[in-house]
C-alpha positions in Angstrom: 18.9 13.9 -2.4 19.5 15.2 1.1 22.6 17.5 1.7 25.5 16.1 3.7 25.1 16.6 7.4 21.3 17.1 7.2 18.9 14.3 8.4 17.0 12.6 5.6 13.3 13.5 5.2 10.9 11.4 7.2 9.1 8.8 5.1 5.6 9.8 4.0 3.0 8.4 6.3 -0.3 7.3 4.9 -3.3 8.9 6.6 -5.4 6.5 8.8 -8.5 5.1 7.1 -11.5 7.2 7.9 -13.7 4.2 8.6 -13.3 0.8 10.2 -12.1 -1.8 7.8 -14.7 -4.4 7.2 -14.0 -8.1 6.5 -13.5 -8.8 2.8 -17.0 -9.2 1.3 -17.4 -12.7 -0.2 -18.7 -11.0 -3.3 -15.2 -9.8 -4.1 -14.1 -13.4 -4.6 -17.1 -14.0 -6.7 -16.4 -11.0 -8.9 -12.8 -11.9 -9.5 -12.2 -8.8 -11.7 -15.5 -9.0 -13.5 -17.2 -5.7 -14.6 -20.5 -4.8 -13.1 -24.0 -4.0 -14.3 -26.1 -2.1 -11.7 -29.8 -2.5 -12.4 -32.5 -0.3 -10.9 -36.0 -1.2 -9.6 -37.5 -3.9 -11.7 -41.0 -4.0 -10.3 -42.1 -7.1 -12.2 -41.0 -5.9 -15.6 -39.6 -9.2 -16.8 -39.3 -8.1 -20.5 -36.9 -5.3 -19.5 -35.1 -7.3 -16.9 -34.3 -9.9 -19.5 -32.5 -7.3 -21.6 -30.6 -6.1 -18.5 -29.5 -9.6 -17.6 -28.3 -10.4 -21.1 -24.7 -9.5 -20.3 -21.4 -11.1 -19.3 -21.1 -8.5 -16.5 -22.0 -9.4 -12.9 -25.5 -8.0 -12.2 -26.2 -6.2 -8.9 -29.9 -5.4 -8.8 -30.8 -2.7 -6.4 -34.0 -4.2 -5.0 -37.8 -4.0 -5.6 -37.9 -6.9 -8.0 -41.6 -7.4 -7.4 -45.0 -5.6 -7.4 -46.8 -3.4 -10.0 -45.4 -4.9 -13.2 -47.0 -7.8 -15.2 -44.7 -10.6 -14.1 -43.2 -10.4 -10.6 -42.8 -14.2 -10.4 -41.0 -14.2 -13.8 -38.6 -11.4 -12.7 -37.8 -13.3 -9.5 -37.2 -16.5 -11.4 -34.7 -14.7 -13.6 -33.0 -13.4 -10.5 -32.8 -16.9 -9.1 -31.2 -18.0 -12.3 -28.6 -15.3 -12.1 -27.8 -16.3 -8.5 -27.6 -20.0 -9.4 -25.2 -19.2 -12.3 -23.1 -17.0 -10.0 -23.8 -14.1 -12.4 -25.8 -11.8 -10.0 -27.5 -10.9 -6.8 -30.1 -8.5 -5.5 -30.2 -6.0 -2.7 -33.2 -6.2 -0.5 -35.8 -3.6 -1.3 -38.9 -2.6 0.8 -41.3 -4.4 -1.6 -39.1 -7.5 -1.5 -39.2 -7.4 2.3 -43.0 -6.9 2.3 -43.3 -10.0 0.1 -41.1 -12.0 2.4 -43.2 -11.1 5.4 -46.4 -12.1 3.6 -44.7 -15.5 2.7 -43.9 -15.9 6.4 -47.6 -15.7 7.1 -47.5 -12.2 8.7 -50.7 -10.2 8.6 -50.3 -7.6 5.9 -52.3 -4.7 4.6 -54.2 -5.8 1.5 -52.1 -3.8 -0.9 -53.2 -4.5 -4.5 -49.7 -4.8 -5.9 -48.7 -7.2 -3.1 -51.9 -9.3 -3.5 -51.2 -9.7 -7.2 -47.6 -10.7 -6.5 -48.8 -13.3 -4.0 -51.3 -14.6 -6.5 -48.5 -15.1 -9.0 -46.1 -16.7 -6.6 -48.6 -19.2 -5.3 -49.8 -20.2 -8.8 -49.0 -23.8 -9.7 -46.9 -22.9 -12.7 -44.6 -20.8 -10.4 -44.1 -23.4 -7.8 -40.4 -23.5 -8.6 -40.1 -19.8 -7.7 -42.3 -20.1 -4.6 -40.5 -23.0 -3.0 -37.2 -21.1 -2.6 -38.4 -17.5 -2.6 -38.3 -17.0 1.2 -34.8 -18.4 1.4 -33.6 -16.1 -1.4 -35.2 -13.1 0.2 -33.7 -13.9 3.6 -30.2 -14.0 2.0 -30.5 -10.7 0.1 -28.2 -8.1 1.8 -29.5 -4.7 2.8 -26.4 -3.1 1.4 -23.0 -3.9 -0.1 -19.8 -1.8 0.1 -17.2 -2.5 -2.6 -14.3 -0.2 -2.6 -15.7 3.3 -2.7 -19.0 2.1 -4.2 -22.1 1.5 -2.0 -25.1 -0.4 -3.3 -28.3 0.1 -1.3 -32.0 0.3 -2.1 -33.3 3.2 -0.2 -30.7 5.5 1.3 -27.2 5.7 2.8 -25.9 6.2 6.3 -22.2 6.7 7.1 -22.4 3.8 9.5 -22.8 1.5 6.6 -19.1 2.0 5.8 -18.2 0.4 9.1 -21.0 -2.1 9.8 -22.1 -5.3 8.1 -25.8 -5.3 7.2 -28.2 -7.0 9.7 -30.6 -9.8 8.6 -33.0 -8.0 6.2 -36.1 -9.9 7.5 -35.3 -9.2 11.2 -36.1 -6.3 13.4 -36.1 -3.0 11.5 -33.4 -1.0 13.2 -32.8 2.7 12.2 -29.9 1.6 9.9 -32.0 -1.1 8.2 -34.9 1.4 7.9 -32.5 3.8 6.1 -31.4 1.0 3.7 -35.0 0.0 2.9 -36.9 3.2 3.0 -34.5 6.1 2.7 -34.7 9.1 5.0 -38.3 9.6 6.0 -39.7 12.6 7.9 -42.5 10.8 9.7 -45.1 12.7 7.6 -47.3 11.4 4.9 -47.7 13.0 1.5 -51.0 13.6 -0.3 -50.4 10.5 -2.4 -50.4 8.3 0.7 -46.6 7.7 0.6 -44.2 8.7 3.3 -42.4 12.0 2.8 -38.8 11.5 2.1 -35.8 13.8 2.1 -32.3 13.5 0.7 -30.2 15.1 3.5 -28.3 11.8 3.6 -26.6 12.6 0.3 -24.7 15.4 2.0 -23.1 12.9 4.3 -21.5 10.7 1.6 -17.7 11.1 2.0 -15.6 12.5 -0.8 -14.7 9.9 -3.4 -17.7 7.6 -2.6 -20.6 6.9 -4.8 -24.0 5.5 -3.6 -26.0 3.6 -6.2 -29.6 3.4 -5.0 -33.2 2.9 -6.2 -36.5 3.5 -4.4 -36.9 7.2 -5.2 -37.9 7.9 -8.8 -36.2 11.3 -9.1 -35.3 11.3 -12.8 -37.1 13.7 -15.1 -35.4 12.7 -18.4 -35.5 9.0 -18.3 -31.8 8.7 -17.2 -30.5 7.9 -13.7 -30.4 11.0 -11.6 -27.1 12.2 -10.1 -27.0 14.3 -6.9 -23.7 15.7 -5.5 -23.3 15.9 -1.8 -21.7 18.7 0.2 -18.9 16.4 1.5 -17.9 15.5 -2.1 -19.6 12.2 -2.5 -22.5 11.6 -4.8 -25.7 9.5 -5.1 -27.0 8.0 -8.4 -30.7 7.2 -8.3 -31.5 4.4 -10.8 -35.3 4.0 -10.5 -36.7 5.2 -13.8 -40.2 3.7 -13.4 -40.0 0.1 -14.6 -43.3 -1.6 -13.9 -45.0 1.7 -13.3 -45.2 3.1 -16.8 -41.5 4.0 -17.1 -38.6 1.9 -18.1 -35.7 0.0 -16.6 -32.3 1.7 -16.2 -28.9 0.1 -15.6 -25.3 1.4 -15.3 -22.2 -0.5 -16.4 -19.2 -0.2 -14.2 -15.6 -1.3 -14.5 -14.3 -4.1 -12.2 -14.1 -3.1 -8.6 -10.5 -2.7 -7.4 
């Protein structure tokens, strides 16, 4: 209580938000307090994806549904089922975008995993998947921000906290490139893949967590956690499904 004759203390002022406030994501209405299951790269591993999808939680799959594994069409069909039942969605991954461009009739490098995926999608028994695949791929967001959680396939940029994702099948802007491919150096590694670095992790603000796939960083079969210098962290969920490893997922409480 203030002493008589002294002015009362000024009311505490909340600090301004560090980033522009985005419109409420429609996913928040869909979630309605439901807990989440964040699923890493599937890469055609339908058997494992069935286990991940067997939940009452809302599934956010972090991209790269297709290529490498035995049943990319089946994995995509299961994702379509989750979408139709309002039980899940997927973030656009670089392999998903590559499939979409091929379905658009773009001239693509004859990458064996992509060629096998196209063979599956165009088979008569998968006509149900094929007929709507391009529409589903075009609707997949490049990233989602829910509270202090960011869901993206490749890598984070601080602008994602203040900008809505562009169309994933449109022009690859620097921000869309970061979302799909992570932070690349412009150099190629001996294995033929682009060299990537993780400097972006140091720019995640304190209190924020980025859930991503794309980079298989785990050495013990569990999602790999990297702390950033600003106090944020990234959790890499790709543990090699469809490539000789297994599928990982993380269960989260409802987003506030």
